[in-house]
C-alpha positions in Angstrom: 0.0 0.0 0.0 1.2 3.5 -0.8 2.7 5.5 2.1 0.2 8.4 1.6 -2.8 6.0 1.9 -1.4 4.6 5.1 -0.8 8.1 6.4 -4.5 8.9 5.7 -5.5 5.9 7.7 -3.1 6.9 10.5 -4.7 10.4 10.6 -8.3 9.0 10.6 -7.3 6.8 13.6 -6.0 9.8 15.4 -9.2 11.9 14.6 -11.8 9.3 15.5 -10.0 7.1 18.1 -7.8 9.6 19.9 -9.8 12.8 19.4 -7.2 14.8 17.4 -8.3 18.4 16.7 -7.9 19.9 13.2 -4.8 21.8 14.3 -3.2 18.5 15.5 -4.0 16.9 12.2 -2.5 19.9 10.4 0.8 19.4 12.4 1.0 15.8 11.3 0.1 16.7 7.8 2.8 19.3 7.6 5.5 16.9 8.8 4.4 14.2 6.3 4.3 16.7 3.4 7.9 17.8 4.3 9.0 14.2 4.3 7.3 13.5 1.0 9.0 16.6 -0.5 12.4 15.3 0.6 11.7 11.9 -0.9 10.6 13.5 -4.2 14.0 15.1 -4.3 15.7 11.7 -3.9 13.5 10.3 -6.7 14.5 13.2 -9.0 18.2 12.4 -8.3 17.7 8.7 -9.0 18.5 7.6 -5.5 18.2 3.9 -4.9 15.4 3.0 -2.5 13.5 6.2 -3.0 10.2 4.5 -3.8 7.2 5.9 -2.0 6.1 2.5 -0.7 6.2 1.6 3.0 9.2 -0.7 2.9 11.4 2.1 1.8 11.0 4.2 5.0 14.3 3.5 6.6 16.2 5.2 9.4 18.7 6.3 6.9 16.0 8.2 4.9 14.6 9.8 8.0 18.1 10.8 9.1 18.6 12.2 5.6 15.3 14.1 5.9 16.6 15.7 9.1 19.8 16.8 7.4 17.7 18.2 4.5 15.5 20.2 7.0 18.5 21.7 8.6 19.8 22.6 5.2 16.5 24.5 4.6 17.4 26.5 7.8 14.6 25.1 9.8 15.3 25.6 13.6 16.0 22.7 15.9 12.7 23.3 17.5 10.9 23.2 14.2 12.7 20.0 13.1 11.8 18.4 16.4 8.1 19.1 15.8 8.3 17.3 12.5 10.4 14.5 13.9 8.0 13.8 16.7 5.1 13.6 14.3 6.9 11.3 11.9 8.1 9.1 14.8 4.5 8.7 15.9 3.5 7.7 12.3 6.4 5.2 12.0 5.6 3.7 15.3 2.0 3.3 14.2 3.2 1.5 11.0 5.2 -0.9 13.0 2.5 -1.6 15.6 -0.1 -2.1 12.8 2.1 -4.6 11.1 2.8 -2.6 8.0 6.6 -2.7 8.6 8.8 -5.3 10.2 11.3 -2.8 11.7 10.4 0.1 14.1 12.2 3.2 12.9 12.7 6.0 15.3 15.0 9.1 15.2 16.2 11.1 18.2 15.2 14.7 18.3 17.8 17.4 18.3 19.1 19.1 21.4 17.1 22.2 22.0 17.6 23.8 25.4 14.6 25.7 26.7 15.1 29.5 26.4 13.5 32.0 28.6 10.2 32.9 27.0 9.2 36.6 26.7 6.4 37.3 29.2 4.3 40.2 30.3 5.0 42.9 32.9 2.7 43.7 35.7 2.2 47.1 34.1 1.1 45.5 30.8 -1.3 43.2 32.7 -2.8 46.3 34.4 -3.1 48.1 31.1 -4.9 45.2 29.5 -7.3 44.9 32.4 -8.0 48.7 32.3 -8.8 48.7 28.6 -12.4 49.5 27.8 -13.7 47.6 24.7 -15.6 49.7 22.3 -18.1 47.1 21.1 -19.3 43.6 21.9 -16.8 42.0 19.5 -13.9 43.8 21.1 -15.3 42.8 24.4 -15.4 39.2 23.3 -11.7 39.3 22.3 -10.7 41.2 25.4 -12.5 38.7 27.6 -11.0 35.8 25.7 -7.5 37.2 26.4 -8.2 37.7 30.1 -9.6 34.1 30.2 -6.4 32.6 28.7 -4.4 34.7 31.1 -6.5 33.8 34.2 -7.0 30.1 33.7 -4.0 28.9 31.5 -6.4 26.9 29.2 -5.5 26.3 25.6 -6.9 28.6 22.9 -8.8 25.6 21.4 -10.3 24.8 24.8 -11.4 28.5 25.2 -13.0 28.6 21.7 -14.9 25.4 22.4 -16.0 26.5 25.9 -19.8 26.3 26.2 -21.8 28.6 28.5 -23.4 25.6 30.2 -19.9 24.5 31.2 -19.2 27.6 33.3 -20.1 27.2 37.0 -20.3 30.8 38.4 -21.1 29.6 41.9 -18.0 27.5 42.3 -15.9 29.5 39.9 -14.9 26.6 37.6 -15.2 25.8 33.9 -15.2 22.4 32.3 -13.1 22.4 29.1 -12.5 19.7 26.6 -8.7 19.3 26.0 -6.4 17.1 23.9 -7.9 13.7 23.1 -11.4 15.1 24.0 -10.5 14.7 27.7 -12.5 16.9 30.0 -11.1 18.7 33.1 -12.3 21.2 35.5 -10.4 24.5 35.7 -10.8 27.2 38.4 -11.0 30.9 37.6 -10.8 34.1 39.7 -13.4 36.3 41.2 -12.2 39.1 38.8 -12.8 36.9 35.8 -16.2 35.8 37.1 -17.4 39.4 37.2 -16.4 39.9 33.6 -17.8 36.6 32.3 -21.1 37.2 34.1 -21.5 40.6 32.6 -20.6 39.3 29.1 -23.2 36.5 29.4 -25.9 39.0 30.2 -25.2 40.9 27.0 -24.8 38.0 24.6 -26.4 34.6 24.0 -25.6 31.4 22.2 -24.0 28.0 22.9 -20.4 29.1 22.9 -18.9 31.6 25.3 -16.7 33.2 22.7 -18.8 32.7 19.6 -18.4 34.1 16.1 -21.0 36.5 14.6 -23.1 33.6 13.4 -23.1 31.9 16.8 -20.8 29.2 15.7 -17.4 28.4 17.1 -14.9 31.2 16.5 -12.0 30.1 14.3 -8.4 30.1 15.6 -7.1 32.4 12.9 -9.8 35.0 13.6 -9.4 34.7 17.4 -5.6 35.2 17.1 -6.1 38.2 14.9 -8.6 39.8 17.3 -6.4 39.1 20.3 -3.4 40.9 18.7 -5.6 43.8 17.9 -7.1 44.2 21.4 -3.6 43.9 23.0 -2.3 46.5 20.5 -5.0 48.9 21.6 -4.1 48.2 25.2 -0.5 49.0 24.5 0.9 45.5 24.2 2.6 44.4 21.0 5.4 42.2 19.6 5.9 38.5 19.3 4.8 37.9 22.9 1.2 38.4 21.9 0.3 34.8 21.1 -2.5 32.6 22.6 0.1 30.2 24.1 2.1 33.0 25.6 -0.9 33.7 27.9 -0.9 30.1 29.0 2.8 30.3 29.8 2.3 33.5 31.6 -0.4 31.9 33.8 2.0 28.9 34.6 4.9 31.1 35.5 2.6 33.4 37.6 1.2 30.3 39.4 4.7 29.1 40.3 5.8 32.6 41.4 2.8 32.8 43.7 3.8 29.6 45.4 1.6 27.1 43.6 2.9 23.5 43.4 3.8 21.7 40.1 1.4 18.9 40.6 -1.7 21.0 40.8 -0.4 23.2 38.0 0.0 20.0 35.8 -3.7 19.1 36.5 -4.9 22.6 35.7 -3.0 22.8 32.5 -4.2 19.3 31.5 -0.7 17.8 31.0 -0.6 14.0 30.9 2.9 14.1 32.3 4.4 16.4 34.9 7.6 16.3 32.7 5.7 18.6 30.3 4.8 21.0 33.1 8.5 21.3 34.2 9.2 22.9 30.8 7.6 26.0 32.1 10.2 26.0 35.0 13.0 25.5 32.6 11.9 28.5 30.6 11.7 30.9 33.6 14.2 33.7 33.7 16.7 34.1 36.6 14.5 37.0 37.9 11.4 34.9 37.8 13.1 32.0 39.6 14.2 34.4 42.4 10.7 35.8 42.8 9.4 32.2 43.2 12.0 31.4 45.9 10.6 30.7 49.4 13.2 30.1 52.0 12.5 28.0 55.1 14.8 30.4 57.0 12.1 33.1 56.7 9.7 31.1 58.9 12.5 30.0 61.2 13.3 33.6 62.2 9.8 34.0 63.8 10.2 30.9 66.0 
């Protein structure tokens, strides 16, 4: 069977058995397209073993693909995203009996770098911003919700009004793999959410004009616009940056890593520790809590 046909089956398994979102499918598709482009180049050069059939997917070819990607000036992080996707596909091929050898390639070393965050002044500026209409209000509230809860942008866009418990200040979101989890939110956010619900209606909390789920591209565009109006601009303004800001703020405030992992919906605490690795020296210092402080009062 042709490799592209097996990849289509792999993606369908992910969509219907593991609950992959359209964005997850797009990530896998981009990796596969890149690999196919590399293989097409081999075929054009008359390389032996460059057939698109399953049996030709060897470790040597995947290693060659990695070298090719680096030659295209793709960053180590970008290569690793593609490699993880392809490793998953190759593992699936082996487990499904389509190949007799399990092929896997190690990802490139890519030390975590301190991620740009938001200052207290910028957060105050965002909170003080007054939306000019209901659609700006939607985007502004969406931004505050990402910052206050740490939920993923896809989880926020799929949030239904019925899933928000104003009494207990929790919201039930559907995360990766269609797994549901309960996430707490602050008194401040409750006030804004409650007011917004009184002025709008529909199934989704942050709905599009037609009442349907707001698309990621439009949400991202509107978030950048609202932040710009509030005086915040640059590469930091990204939906995932607000999730990172929440995680770092939680740790700085003395929150423990295990609870943070549950709130963020990570399946492994190792994923949560990435937020610690990306903290700056100043942020680590702010999070420090010495036992000597309490001992002095004894």
